[in-house]
Residue frames as a rotation matrix with the C-alpha (Angstrom) as fourth column:
MET 1
-0.892 0.204 -0.403 16.03
-0.269 -0.957 0.110 2.26
-0.363 0.207 0.909 2.29
ASN 2
-0.227 0.892 0.391 12.28
0.536 0.450 -0.714 2.16
-0.813 0.048 -0.581 1.72
ILE 3
-0.086 0.263 0.961 10.34
0.991 -0.076 0.109 3.35
0.101 0.962 -0.254 -1.34
HIS 4
0.891 0.450 -0.050 9.61
0.453 -0.882 0.131 6.79
0.015 -0.140 -0.990 0.18
GLU 5
0.411 -0.832 -0.372 13.29
-0.011 -0.413 0.911 7.40
-0.912 -0.370 -0.179 0.87
GLN 6
-0.386 -0.540 0.748 14.20
0.716 0.336 0.612 6.24
-0.582 0.772 0.257 -2.63
CYS 7
0.333 0.602 0.726 11.66
0.909 -0.410 -0.077 8.60
0.251 0.685 -0.684 -4.18
LEU 8
0.927 -0.041 -0.374 12.90
0.136 -0.891 0.433 11.51
-0.351 -0.452 -0.820 -2.08
LEU 9
-0.006 -1.000 -0.007 16.48
0.158 -0.008 0.987 10.78
-0.987 0.005 0.158 -3.05
ARG 10
-0.268 -0.023 0.963 15.47
0.941 0.209 0.267 10.53
-0.207 0.978 -0.034 -6.71
TYR 11
0.747 0.606 0.274 13.66
0.643 -0.762 -0.069 13.87
0.167 0.228 -0.959 -6.47
LEU 12
0.721 -0.517 -0.461 16.66
-0.025 -0.685 0.728 15.54
-0.692 -0.513 -0.507 -4.83
THR 13
-0.341 -0.904 0.257 19.02
0.255 0.174 0.951 14.24
-0.905 0.390 0.171 -7.51
HIS 14
-0.859 0.138 0.494 16.56
0.487 -0.079 0.870 14.80
0.159 0.987 0.001 -10.42
PRO 15
-0.654 0.624 -0.429 14.08
0.076 -0.510 -0.857 17.55
-0.753 -0.593 0.286 -9.47
ASP 16
-0.579 0.438 -0.687 12.62
-0.811 -0.400 0.428 17.60
-0.087 0.805 0.587 -12.98
GLU 17
-0.620 0.335 -0.709 11.21
-0.081 0.872 0.483 14.10
0.780 0.358 -0.513 -12.40
LEU 18
-0.845 0.317 0.431 8.91
-0.503 -0.194 -0.842 15.06
-0.183 -0.928 0.323 -9.53
SER 19
0.132 0.969 -0.207 5.79
-0.991 0.124 -0.051 13.79
-0.024 0.212 0.977 -11.28
TYR 20
0.063 -0.198 -0.978 7.44
-0.369 0.906 -0.207 10.39
0.927 0.374 -0.016 -11.85
ALA 21
-0.881 -0.445 -0.161 8.43
0.007 0.328 -0.945 10.07
0.473 -0.833 -0.286 -8.18
THR 22
-0.579 0.744 0.334 4.94
-0.766 -0.357 -0.534 11.17
-0.278 -0.565 0.777 -7.11
GLU 23
0.293 0.699 -0.653 3.30
-0.858 0.493 0.143 8.52
0.421 0.518 0.744 -9.29
ILE 24
-0.339 -0.491 -0.803 5.55
-0.044 0.860 -0.508 5.83
0.940 -0.137 -0.313 -7.80
LEU 25
-0.981 -0.015 0.194 4.55
-0.192 -0.090 -0.977 6.91
0.032 -0.996 0.085 -4.29
LYS 26
-0.172 0.985 0.003 0.85
-0.974 -0.170 -0.152 6.90
-0.149 -0.029 0.988 -5.21
LEU 27
0.250 0.215 -0.944 1.16
-0.555 0.831 0.042 3.40
0.794 0.513 0.327 -6.65
ASN 28
-0.683 -0.580 -0.443 3.07
0.063 0.558 -0.827 2.18
0.728 -0.593 -0.345 -3.60
ASN 29
-0.824 0.431 0.367 0.45
-0.525 -0.339 -0.781 3.63
-0.212 -0.836 0.506 -1.25
GLN 30
0.146 0.908 -0.394 -2.33
-0.973 0.203 0.107 2.00
0.177 0.367 0.913 -3.26
ILE 31
-0.041 -0.250 -0.967 -0.60
-0.184 0.954 -0.239 -1.39
0.982 0.168 -0.085 -3.00
LEU 32
-0.941 -0.336 -0.031 -0.17
-0.011 0.124 -0.992 -0.94
0.337 -0.934 -0.121 0.76
GLU 33
-0.458 0.852 0.254 -3.87
-0.859 -0.350 -0.372 -0.07
-0.228 -0.389 0.893 1.13
GLN 34
0.303 0.574 -0.761 -4.91
-0.756 0.631 0.175 -3.16
0.581 0.522 0.625 -0.82
LYS 35
-0.441 -0.534 -0.722 -2.66
0.064 0.783 -0.619 -5.38
0.895 -0.319 -0.311 1.30
PHE 36
-0.939 0.130 0.320 -4.19
-0.344 -0.275 -0.898 -3.86
-0.029 -0.953 0.303 4.45
VAL 37
-0.038 0.996 -0.079 -7.72
-0.999 -0.039 -0.019 -4.51
-0.022 0.079 0.997 3.23
VAL 38
0.244 0.100 -0.964 -6.94
-0.419 0.908 -0.012 -8.09
0.875 0.406 0.264 2.30
LYS 39
-0.635 -0.627 -0.451 -5.05
0.125 0.493 -0.861 -8.81
0.763 -0.602 -0.235 5.50
ASN 40
-0.990 0.135 0.043 -7.36
-0.078 -0.269 -0.960 -7.14
-0.118 -0.954 0.277 8.00
ILE 41
-0.367 0.925 -0.101 -10.85
-0.848 -0.377 -0.373 -6.76
-0.383 -0.051 0.922 6.59
ILE 42
0.172 0.451 -0.876 -11.40
-0.810 0.571 0.135 -9.68
0.561 0.686 0.464 4.24
ALA 43
-0.613 -0.461 -0.642 -9.64
-0.034 0.827 -0.561 -12.16
0.789 -0.323 -0.523 6.54
ASN 44
-0.941 0.293 0.171 -11.78
-0.212 -0.113 -0.971 -11.04
-0.265 -0.949 0.169 9.50
MET 45
-0.121 0.944 -0.308 -14.97
-0.987 -0.148 -0.065 -11.29
-0.107 0.296 0.949 7.44
SER 46
-0.006 0.092 -0.996 -14.30
-0.463 0.882 0.084 -14.92
0.886 0.462 0.037 6.55
LEU 47
-0.896 -0.330 -0.297 -13.57
0.121 0.462 -0.878 -15.69
0.427 -0.823 -0.375 10.21
ILE 48
-0.675 0.720 0.160 -16.85
-0.596 -0.404 -0.694 -14.08
-0.435 -0.564 0.702 11.26
ASN 49
0.106 0.737 -0.667 -18.79
-0.955 0.263 0.139 -15.99
0.278 0.622 0.732 8.58
TYR 50
-0.377 -0.326 -0.867 -17.14
-0.172 0.944 -0.280 -19.27
0.910 0.044 -0.412 9.62
THR 51
-0.993 -0.027 -0.118 -17.95
0.111 0.204 -0.973 -18.86
0.050 -0.979 -0.200 13.30
LYS 52
-0.444 0.894 -0.054 -21.47
-0.834 -0.435 -0.340 -17.70
-0.328 -0.106 0.939 12.50
ASN 53
0.143 0.516 -0.845 -22.20
-0.812 0.549 0.198 -20.81
0.565 0.658 0.497 10.42
VAL 54
-0.682 -0.475 -0.555 -20.68
-0.098 0.812 -0.575 -23.23
0.724 -0.338 -0.601 12.94
LYS 55
-0.906 0.319 0.279 -23.12
-0.325 -0.100 -0.940 -22.35
-0.272 -0.943 0.194 15.74
């Protein structure tokens, strides 16, 4: 079960905690975005800089 399923299940069992579940999802999405940036953008920039300086 992933974090989105866990939050949905928590909301269904405790509907009064919707704001808590929403904050967890926002935090999880922010972490995923940061991982994407580090993995795809920053790693590619260093590769481009390396190949540019080698020539």
